[in-house]
C-alpha positions in Angstrom: 47.5 -27.2 31.7 47.4 -30.4 29.4 47.0 -30.3 25.4 43.3 -30.3 24.8 42.5 -34.3 24.1 39.9 -35.4 21.1 36.5 -37.2 21.2 38.2 -39.3 18.5 41.1 -40.3 20.9 38.8 -41.0 23.8 36.8 -43.5 21.7 40.1 -45.8 21.3 39.3 -47.0 25.0 36.2 -48.6 26.0 34.8 -45.7 27.7 36.1 -42.2 29.4 37.0 -41.7 32.5 34.8 -39.4 34.4 36.8 -38.0 37.2 36.5 -40.0 40.2 33.0 -41.4 39.2 32.2 -44.4 36.9 32.9 -44.1 33.1 30.3 -42.7 31.2 31.2 -43.6 27.7 32.2 -41.3 24.5 31.9 -37.4 25.1 31.0 -34.8 23.0 34.1 -32.7 23.5 34.0 -28.9 23.6 37.0 -26.5 23.3 35.8 -23.2 24.6 38.0 -20.5 22.7 37.4 -17.0 23.9 38.4 -14.6 21.2 41.7 -12.7 20.9 42.6 -9.6 22.5 40.5 -6.0 21.6 41.4 -2.4 22.5 38.7 -3.0 25.1 40.0 -5.7 26.5 43.1 -4.6 27.0 41.7 -1.9 29.5 39.1 -4.3 30.7 36.3 -2.6 29.7 32.7 -4.1 29.0 32.7 -4.7 25.1 29.2 -6.6 25.2 27.5 -6.2 21.8 29.8 -3.7 20.6 31.5 -5.1 17.5 35.0 -4.5 18.0 37.7 -5.9 15.9 41.0 -7.7 17.0 44.2 -5.6 17.7 47.1 -6.7 15.8 48.1 -8.9 18.9 44.6 -10.3 18.8 45.2 -11.2 15.4 48.5 -13.1 16.5 46.7 -15.0 19.2 43.8 -16.1 17.3 46.8 -17.8 14.5 48.4 -19.3 17.8 45.3 -20.7 19.1 44.7 -22.1 15.8 48.0 -23.7 15.6 47.4 -25.2 19.1 44.0 -26.6 17.7 45.3 -28.2 14.8 46.5 -31.2 16.6 42.9 -31.8 18.3 40.8 -33.5 15.2 38.6 -30.7 15.5 35.3 -31.6 13.7 33.3 -28.3 13.8 33.7 -24.7 14.7 31.0 -22.9 16.4 31.5 -19.0 16.9 29.7 -15.9 18.0 28.9 -13.6 14.9 30.5 -10.9 16.3 33.7 -10.3 14.5 36.2 -10.3 17.4 34.9 -14.0 17.7 34.4 -14.5 13.6 38.1 -13.6 13.1 39.3 -15.9 15.8 37.4 -18.8 14.6 38.3 -18.4 10.8 42.0 -18.4 12.4 41.1 -22.0 13.8 39.4 -23.0 10.6 42.1 -22.0 8.5 44.6 -24.1 10.7 42.0 -27.2 11.0 39.9 -27.3 8.1 37.1 -27.6 10.0 33.6 -26.5 9.1 32.8 -23.1 10.4 29.1 -22.3 11.7 27.9 -19.1 13.1 25.3 -19.2 16.0 23.8 -16.1 17.3 23.1 -17.5 20.8 26.9 -17.3 21.4 26.9 -13.8 21.5 28.2 -11.8 24.6 26.2 -10.5 27.1 24.5 -7.1 26.4 25.7 -4.9 29.2 23.6 -1.7 28.1 24.5 1.4 29.5 27.8 -0.4 30.9 29.3 -1.0 27.4 32.6 0.9 27.0 33.0 1.4 30.7 35.2 -0.4 33.1 33.8 -2.0 36.3 34.9 0.6 38.4 33.2 3.4 36.4 30.0 1.8 36.0 29.9 1.2 39.6 30.8 4.7 40.5 27.8 5.7 38.2 25.2 2.8 39.3 26.5 1.8 42.6 22.8 0.3 43.3 22.4 -1.6 40.1 25.9 -3.1 40.3 25.6 -4.4 43.6 22.3 -6.2 42.8 23.8 -7.3 39.3 26.8 -9.0 41.5 24.3 -10.5 43.6 21.7 -11.9 41.4 21.9 -13.7 38.2 18.4 -11.9 37.5 19.6 -8.3 37.8 20.0 -6.4 34.5 22.3 -3.7 33.7 20.6 -0.6 32.8 19.1 -1.0 29.3 21.4 -4.8 29.3 21.0 -8.5 29.6 20.9 -10.4 32.8 23.1 -13.6 33.5 19.8 -15.5 33.5 18.6 -14.3 30.1 22.3 -15.5 28.8 22.0 -18.6 30.2 19.1 -19.3 28.7 20.0 -18.9 25.0 23.8 -20.1 25.8 22.4 -23.5 27.0 20.0 -23.9 24.2 23.2 -23.5 21.8 25.0 -26.1 23.6 21.9 -28.8 23.6 21.9 -27.6 19.9 25.4 -28.5 19.5 25.4 -31.6 21.4 22.4 -32.9 19.6 23.6 -32.2 16.0 27.4 -33.2 16.5 27.2 -36.0 19.3 30.8 -37.5 20.0 32.4 -35.0 18.1 35.2 -32.5 18.8 33.9 -28.9 18.5 35.8 -25.5 19.1 33.2 -23.0 20.3 34.5 -19.6 19.8 32.6 -17.1 22.1 33.0 -14.5 24.9 33.7 -14.4 28.7 30.0 -14.6 29.9 28.8 -17.3 27.6 32.3 -19.4 28.2 31.5 -18.9 32.0 28.0 -19.9 31.7 28.9 -23.2 30.0 31.9 -23.8 32.9 29.5 -23.5 35.3 26.7 -25.8 34.0 29.7 -28.3 34.1 30.3 -27.9 37.4 26.9 -27.5 38.9 28.0 -24.0 40.1 25.6 -21.5 40.7 25.7 -18.3 38.4 27.6 -16.4 41.5 30.7 -18.5 40.6 31.2 -16.6 37.3 32.6 -13.7 39.5 35.5 -16.0 40.8 36.9 -17.2 37.4 39.1 -15.5 35.1 39.0 -16.5 31.3 41.6 -14.8 29.6 42.0 -13.8 25.9 42.6 -16.3 23.5 42.5 -18.9 26.3 41.2 -22.4 25.6 39.3 -24.6 28.4 38.0 -28.2 27.8 34.6 -29.6 28.8 33.5 -33.2 28.0 29.6 -33.7 27.8 27.9 -37.1 28.4 25.0 -38.5 27.2 24.1 -39.3 30.4 23.9 -35.5 31.4 27.0 -35.4 33.3 30.1 -33.4 32.3 33.7 -33.1 32.9 36.0 -30.0 33.0 39.4 -31.4 31.8 41.3 -28.0 31.3 40.7 -24.4 32.2 41.9 -20.7 31.2 44.8 -22.7 29.2 47.1 -20.0 27.6 50.1 -22.0 27.3 50.2 -21.5 23.5 50.3 -18.1 23.8 53.7 -18.1 25.8 55.8 -20.5 23.8 57.1 -17.6 21.7 58.1 -15.2 24.5 59.6 -18.3 26.1 61.8 -18.9 23.1 63.0 -15.3 22.9 64.5 -15.9 26.3 66.7 -19.2 25.4 70.0 -18.3 24.7 73.2 -20.1 24.0 76.7 -19.3 22.1 76.8 -18.4 18.8 77.8 -21.2 16.6 77.2 -23.7 19.3 74.7 -26.5 18.9 70.9 -25.8 19.6 70.3 -27.6 22.9 68.1 -30.8 22.1 65.5 -29.7 24.4 65.0 -26.5 22.5 64.5 -28.0 19.3 61.0 -28.4 19.3 60.5 -24.6 20.1 62.9 -23.4 17.5 61.3 -25.2 14.7 57.7 -23.9 15.8 59.3 -20.2 15.8 60.9 -20.3 12.4 57.4 -21.7 10.9 56.0 -18.4 12.2 
């Protein structure tokens, strides 16, 4: 995936390219960042409204995401109130010096009785409800929230963001369901498409929103910032030999951590 571009960078030209369509002018750029790793995410369990903290690896992922976004000329960071998102957002704020705002409507879906369970465990105990949930955005988990209900509040948050920060670059730190909801809106995809998307922890997706109502997905589920250190550790050269020129950038990043 390519490095997130900024609204300011786009403004340097008369109009932005809107895919294969006509130019649509400057956009409000949203960099959709999922929170870092938690104990529940490592086991692929429904986290929902449970306020679980980041793991040690999740804290590192948040820091790496912040470093990645430090080059994006971020104007504002808008985050879910849950601590896994807040801590990730704080790492981005430290790296970018951008103001941080909490929006309650960016909270994860309420999975009700399924929270803390894996998909297989929930399906084993509630097969009928699970079948309905995967078939319709209006179906609710037991004592939970439907995708349709999530979409109402998440899209309201998007409207507030684009209204308050027009043509700005905003990092939106949230969870799987709100991020997929925004991607579905941008792609004009039905809610069922959410089950065909994968959004990794600490991944970045970029969506540009235009005043015309059009949207453009410029990148999706980008985790390249999380692999640079692993790539560096695989690099080997003879002791005492000069570092190869192509590896100098990675070396400098690693030493700076």
